[in-house]
N, C-alpha and C positions, 0 to 999 in steps of 0.2 A: 786399279778393277783393269785388266787386260782383256780384250778379246780379240778373236780371229774371226775371220770371214773368208770363205775358200768362196762359196757358192751361196747364193740366197733367192729365194722365192721372187722377192720384194724388201728393199732395203726400209723403203716408208714404215715395215711393218716391225722396224726394229726399235728399240729403245738401246741405244747405243749410246755410252758414258765414258770418260777415260780416254786409255790408250786403246785405241781401237786398229790392227792390222789390217790390210786386205790385199788380198791376191787379186790385183789391179790396178792399171796405169790410175796414176792421179795426175792432174795436173797436163793440160791440153798448149802447144804452141801456136800460135797467128801462122809459121810461118818454120822450114828446117826440122830437122829432128832431135829429140831429145837426148840430150849429153848423158843425161844417168845411165838410161837404156845401153848404151855405147860402154859405159865406165862398168857396170853390169857385165857384159859380155865378156869384156876384157877379164874381168875377176874370174870368170867361170872358165877359160881355156876352153877345152875340148866341148864343154856344155856349152857355150855360148847358144848353140842355137835355140835354147830352153828360153831366150830372152826375146819377146819381139820387139822390133821397131814400132816405135809410136809415135805415125803421122801428124801433120796439122791437124786442127779442128776441119777444116773446112774437104777437108777426105771424108770425116765422120758424118758430117752433116750433107753426105750424096745417099739419095734414098737406093741406088742400087749399087753393087759391087762394082760392076762395068765403068760404072760412072766416078766412082771411088776411085778405083785404079789408075784412070785419065786423072781426076785432079791431083793422083800423087805424083805420079809424072809429069805435070806439069808446074808442081808446087816444090817438088823436092829431086827430079832427074832419075826416080828409079818408082819401080811399081809396087803396089801392095798385095803380100799375098792374100788368097784365100782364107788361109788358116788366120792371120790377122783381123780380116775383117770379120771374120766369125765372131771377135770380141765386142763388136758394136753394140748391141744391146744393152748388154752390162755396163760396158765403158761408155757410155752416155749416162745412162743410170746411175750409177755412182757419181760422175761430174756434178750431175744436177742434184743428188742430194749433199755430195760435198759442199756445193757453194751456200745450199740453204741451212745444212746441220749445225747445230754448236757442239757437235761430236768432234773429235778431230782424230780423223781418218789419216795413220802411215801406209805406204805403200811397201808392201813386201814382197821380195821373190823366193817362194820356197826352195829354190835349187841354191841360192845363195847360203839361205839358212842351213841346210843339208851340207854345205861348203864347210862353213865356218865350225860345225859340229863333228865334222869328220877328219877339220885340218887343213883339206885340199878338196877341190871339186872332186865329185865323186864321179866314178867311171862308166857306171851303171846307169841304164835309164830307170823310170819310175814306172815302164811299160813292162819291165822284166820281172820276173818271180826274183831272182835276185837282186835286182836294183831295190825291189819292194823290201825285201828281207834287211838289205843294208839300212834302209832308212828307217825300219823300225824300231833294228838295233840303235841306232843311234838316238832315237830317242826314247828309247830306254833307259841307254844308260845317262842323259840329260833327266831322270826322272818322270818322265812322261808316258806312261803304262795306258794303251790301248787296246780296245777289244777287238777283238778279230775282224767281225764287220760290225756295221751300222747301216741298219734299214736305212736306204735311200740315198744311200751314198757307197763311190768306188772308193775300194781302197787306198788306189793315189791320191784320189782326192781328201780321205781324212786323215793320210800322211802330212801331206802337206796344209790343209790346217791346223794340224798341229805344230807343224813347225812354224807356221805363219804367227801362232799363239806364242811358242818359245821367242820368237822376235818380236812381241808386242813386250812383252816382259823384260827383254833386253830394253827397248826403247823407253819402258817406264822407268827403269833405274840407271839410264844413261849409259849403257855398257853397249847399245847398237853401233854397228859400223854404217856410215853415211856415205852412199855415191851421191855427189850432187857436184853441179856446176854454180855456185853461188850467183854467178852474173845471168845465167838463164833464167829467166821468170814463167810461171805460164803466159797465158793471155791473159787472165784475171789476175795476175798478179802476185799468185802463190808461188811456194817452193816445187819446183819438181825434183823429188829423191827419193832414190830404195836404200830400205833398209834394212839390216837384217842382225 
């Protein structure tokens, strides 16, 4: 069984089994930057801006953006974008869930999945009509037909979730590409890897 998670009100309310792909960073470091993120940015070329650089755990434990930005500068030499800070709530929820849940979560980045479906990184942003159309077409060619709209979901989120599900199937069948540095482990000694 494969599953995809793009956005969820609460992970605790889900019964997850098998291979579960999730569009959220998994695995935090005690210090430094995750190398999987750098590998993903390299793979995406000009679409690299879609991959957030994920700072160490201490940054995420700060109560405010100002304090997190300061901690990030102290720990890494670089600041933290407000957009990355916006991940905080879900990132910490997923981190806590992963540590206590028997379900095996796999980090997936939708832009990498779309690049694999297309044979190269996409030129169009998912926030444009052309970008949405090309993503829908790639999914259709892969046998994934989606409704035009789904109540409560933006079209780009729906397409991303489908790309994560496509990647989860590749993970389950042993065909996924894995971006990782095996020598870099999370602060709980788990793997840090992005798959697609």
